[in-house]
N, C-alpha and C positions, 0 to 999 in steps of 0.2 A: 259474350257468348251466352245466348239465352237457352241453348239446348245441348245437353250432353247425353249421348246414347251409349248404353252398355249392352253388348251382345256376347254370347258365347261363341267362340271360334272353333269349337269342336262338336262332339255329340252331347253337349250338355254336361252338367256336373263339374264345370271348370272352376267353380269357386266364385261365381259372380256376386253372390251375396256379400262376400267380404269387401269387394270394391264398391258396390253400391253403398254399403255402410260407410266406407271411407269417404267417398265423394258427397254423400248426403249431408255431411256436417256443414257444407257450404251451399246447400241447395234450399230453395223455397218450396219446391214440390218434388215428390218422387212418385213416378207413375208406372204401373205395369200395363203393357200394351197387348199381351197375347197369352194364350195358354190358360191352364187351370191349376188344380191342385195336384197335377202330375209332376209339377216342378217342385223342387225343394231347395231353398236358399238358407244356408246356415251362417250365423254370425256368433262368434264367441266374444263376450264382454266380461273380462275377469273370470270368475268361476261359472258364469251363466252362459249356457249354450241356447241360442234362439234358433228354432227350426220353423221357418215360415214357408207356406206353400201357395198362398194367395196374396196376402198383404205385402206390399213392397217392404223389403228389409230395412230401408232407410227410415222407417217410422220409429225405429229404436232411438234415433236422435230426437230431441225435443222440438226442433224448429220446423222441419218440413211437413207439409200436408201430404197425405198419402192418397193416391188415386188408383182405383181399379177401373181400367179403361174398357171401352166398348168392344175391343177385340178379344176380351177374355170370356171364358165360360166359368161360371161360379157355382160351386157346390155350397149352398148356405150352411149346411152342417159343418163343413170344414171351416168356413169363414167364421162362424160363431165360436167355434172351438179356439181358433187363433185369437180372436178378440178377447176371449176370456183369459187365455194364457197371458196375453200382453197386459191386460188389466191387473192381473195378480202380480205381475212384475213391476207395477207402478207406471206403466206407459199409457199415455192418454190416447184413447181410441174413440173419443166423442165424435159426433157428426161434424164438428168443425175441423177435425183432423183427419177423418177417414171418409172419403167420398167414393161413391159407387156409381158408375155410369148407368143411366137408365137403359142404354142400348146393349149392355152386356147380356149374355144369355145364361140361363139357369141350367144347372145339372141336377137331376133327380136320381133317386134310387133306381128308377126304371132305366135310365141311361147306363148306370153302373151294371145292372143285371144284363142288359143287352151287350155291353162291352165284353163281359166275361163269357157270355154264351157264344158270341161271335168268334172270340179267340179260341174257345174250345172247339168250335165247329171247324176251324182252320186246320186243326191237328198239327202235323209236322210243319205245315206252312204258316204257322202263327208268326206274328210280327213283333211279339214281345211287348204288348201294351201293358200299362200299369193297372188296367181294370178300373180306372177311376171314372169312366163314362165320358172321357174327353171326345173320342171319335164320334160316338152316337150323338152327342150334344151339337158338335159342329155339323154333323150330317143333317140334323133337324134344322139348323140354321140355314144351311145351303138349300134345303128343299122348302124353306119358308113355312115351316110348321113348328119352329122352336118356341120356347117360352123365354121371353125377355124379362129383365129386371123391372122394366116399366109396366109389365103386366100386373105386377103386385099392386100397382096404384089403381087398377081397374076394378069396377064393381063386379065384373063377371070373371074375376081371376079364378075362383074356385071351379067354375064351369070349365074354363080353359084347362085347368090342371086335371080335371076329370077326363076330358077328351084326350089329353096326353097319355094318361094312364091306360085308357081303353086301347089306344093305338099301340102303345108299348106292349101290352099284354098279348095283343094279336101277333106281334112279331116274336115274342118269347114263346108263345104256343107253337109256332111253326118250327122254332129251334129246339123244341122239347125241353125248355127250361122252366123252372118254377115261376109262377106269376107274382106280380106285385099286388099287395093288399091296398086297394084304393083308399080305404078309410084311414089307415095309418099314415099314408102319404099326405092326405088332406090335413090331418091333425098336425103333422110335422110342419107343413108349410104355413099354416095359420100362425104358428109360433115364430117361424123364421120371418114372416112378413112383418110382424109387430116390431121385431128388433131392427130389421133392415130399413124400414120406411124412412126414418129420419136421415139416413145416410145417402139416399138416392138423389142424384143430381144430374144436371146437364154438364157433365165434366168436360165435354168438348168446348163449350162456351167458356167455362171457368179457366181452362188451360190457355185458350187463345187470349183471354183477358190478362192472364198472368204474364204471358209472353209479351203482350203489348205494353205491359207496365214495367218491362225490363227485368222480371224475375227469372231466376235460374231454375230450369226444369231438368230433372234427371230422369230419363226414360230407361226403365229396367226391363230387359227381355227375359223370357223363360226358355228353357232348353238351349239348343245351340244351333249354329248355322247348318250343320250336317243333318239336322232333323227337320229342316224347313220343308213344308209341303211341296214347294216348287223346286227348290234348289238343293235339297238334301239327298240322302242315299235312298231314294224312292224304290220300293214301297215301304222301306223300314224307316218311316218318318213319323212325325206328329201331325196333327190336323190343322195347324195354324202357321202363320208366317212368323218365323223366328229371326229373320234377318233385319237389319237396320231400317230398311224401307218400310217394314211393317209398322213402324212407329206412327206414321202419318195416317194410315187407315185405322190402326188399332187405338189411337187416342183422339182422332178427329181434329188434327191440327194441319194447317196448310204448309205447302212446300216452302214458302219464304222463311219459315221457322228454321229451316236447315242452313240458312246463311250463317256461316261462321261456326257451325256445329262441330263438336268433337265426337268422333265415333270410336269408342274404346272396345277393343276385342280382348276378351279374357281367355287365356289358354294355359293349360297345365304344362309343366315341364316335361311331361310324357303324355301318352294317349290313353284314354279310357272310353269304354262304351258299355251301356246296359242293354240287354236284350239281343234280339237276333239282328243279322245283317253282316255285310262284309267288313273286314277289319284287316287291311294289308299288313300292318306292322305288329299284329298281336303276338305275344309271347306266352309260353306255357310252363317254363321251367322254374327253377328256384328264384330266378330274377323276377318272375311275375309275382311270386309271393312277397318278395321284398318291396316291390312297387305297390302292391295291393294292401299289405298289412294283414293282420290276423282278424280284424274286426273288433278287437278289444278296445280300441280308441274310437271316439265318434268321428274323427277325421280320416279314418281308414277308408279304403275304396269299397264302400257298401252304400247303396242308394239311400238318400235321405227320405225318399217317399216310399220305396218298395222294400228296402233292406236287402235287396239282392246284391250278391258279389258282382263287382264290375269287372269286365274284361279289361286287360291292361296290355300295353305295348310301348314301343319307342315312339317318340314324337314324329308325326307324319308331316313333313314340311310341304309336301305337295298339296295336301288338303288344307294346310294353314294358309298357304299362298292363295288358294282358291277362296278361302273365307275372307282374306284381306280384299280381294277383288270384288266379291259379291256384295260385301257390306260397305266398301269404301272406307276401311279402317284407317284412322289417322294415327293410331298408336296401339301398342299391345301392353298388357300386363300379364306377367307369368306367375302362376301359382305353384306351390309345393316344391320350390327349389330345394328346400331342406331335405326332402325325401331322397334326393340324388346324392347326398353326402355319403361317402363310403364306397361308391362305385369306382372301380379301377378304371373302367372305360365306359363311355356313353356313346350311343348310336343315335344318329339323326337321319331320317329318311329324306333324301334329296331328289329322288326320282323313282319311277316305276320301270320295270323291265318286262316285256312280253315278247317271247321269242328272241329275235335278234334286234328288236327295236327298244329304245329307251325313251321314256316320256318324262318331261318335267312339269307339264301342265295338263289339266283335264279339259279336253276339247268338247266333250259331251256331258260335262258335269260328273258327279260322283255316283250316279245311280247304278253303274255297272263296274264294280271294282274287282270282280272275280277274275282270277287268272293273272293278276299282276304280282310280280315279285318286287319287293322294295329294294331300292338301291341305297346303301347306307354310306355315310361318312362317319368315321370314328373320331371321338374327341377324348382327351384325357379327363379323368374324373378328379375329385378332390376328397381328401380325408377329413377336412375340418368340419366341425359342427357350426353351421351358419345361423342357428336359431337366435343367437344373441346379437347378431350384426344389425346395425341400423343405418349404416352409411354405405353407399355403393362402392366407394373407394376401398372399403375394408373387406369386400368379398374376395374369396380366393381367386387368383388370376385365372384358374381353369374354369371357375363358375362364370366369371365375366366373359371369358372366351366363348363359352357355350351360349350365353345369352346374346352375345354379338353375332354368333353364327345364325341363331334363330332370326334375329332382326334382318340380316342380310338375305337369308333365304325367303323370308316372308315378304320383304319389301316394305316393312313398317317398323318404326323405332320401338324399342322396349322402354316404356316409361317407368314401370315399377315391377317389383317382384316380391312375393310373400315368402317368408322364411320360417313360418310356423303358423299355427291355427289362431293365435290371439290377435285381437284387433290391431295392436301396435307392432306386430311382427312383420314390418314392411321395410323395404329399402327403395328409395327413389333415385332414378338415374338423372342426376342434375349436373 
């Protein structure tokens, strides 16, 4: 199996970083194929918590080469900060270990300013962006005026950056927002350029060569299925392809690489969402506080990137089954099973009701979820603390029953579950 793809099966924040870290131990290459530093993947190793936004979290292992694919948009400031953090932790981020696609696009402070100004202009109709400049960078890419990493290799890069700043300031002026200082931007990128140049590569060619040599490639997605630009809860989505098929365009590898591939969907044991948009199973009472946590712990339901409190609710099986279909998921891994310990009863959404009709599948995708009432099945909870359990057979019967129900409803087997934030707090279904 040359290719393993890991995607989020919900609205992001599912805990993909944990499982990328887990599978990366046996991988030769770990590669991000979409998004930018609006994503946040956290991995806890002993007392150390690593929060990564651009670099694949698998780089924490000493073996795999980390690749930032062409489908990404990269903020050099964030990238260099992550590289520095990893260096201080003793992790190798040399050009031999960290490769950046020449075809990835760059994010500037101009993109960030535009993102915030456009979100402000939307008023109550805002879509809850992170303000990281992701949307404007992908807009520039689509309109063929974006800055690519390869432009850093060109003798006229400074001129191109100057043109970008001028065009951006024209848009900011129309929105009544403060303008970008072109001198500061040029100085910043001259420094970024020096650091990044040794890492720039034709990563598509390198990945295809690795696959041809029988190496194991772990493809790491950012955000989640329900935030996909085509298949998510549009318009409350991100600007890139977050589903498994995005691997091929986002890394520049051919369809034959999919032969025998495993596609792992990561899903929380309940549902969360950051920002605006419909959320049929959302809850607001004391149960919501129990699911979310207080924010005192780094694994509570507060965004890794934004720090915003996440909206929470019961697991939505309708949306999960949709994610299985859209991605072709071959297996599921369930995170935060330990959070459900102590609940007397658990609910699982098995359908939607609208008027006198009940739906168990989404016939027109999830873009219009307003007006649906969730149909729940109840399951017994468990009182036991599962955080010290390492064998599937040792899980409380009610916990295994809940996981079995998720698998049946989704139509994909549950391979693993996490029972705590630490790297080793996993149980495998063998």
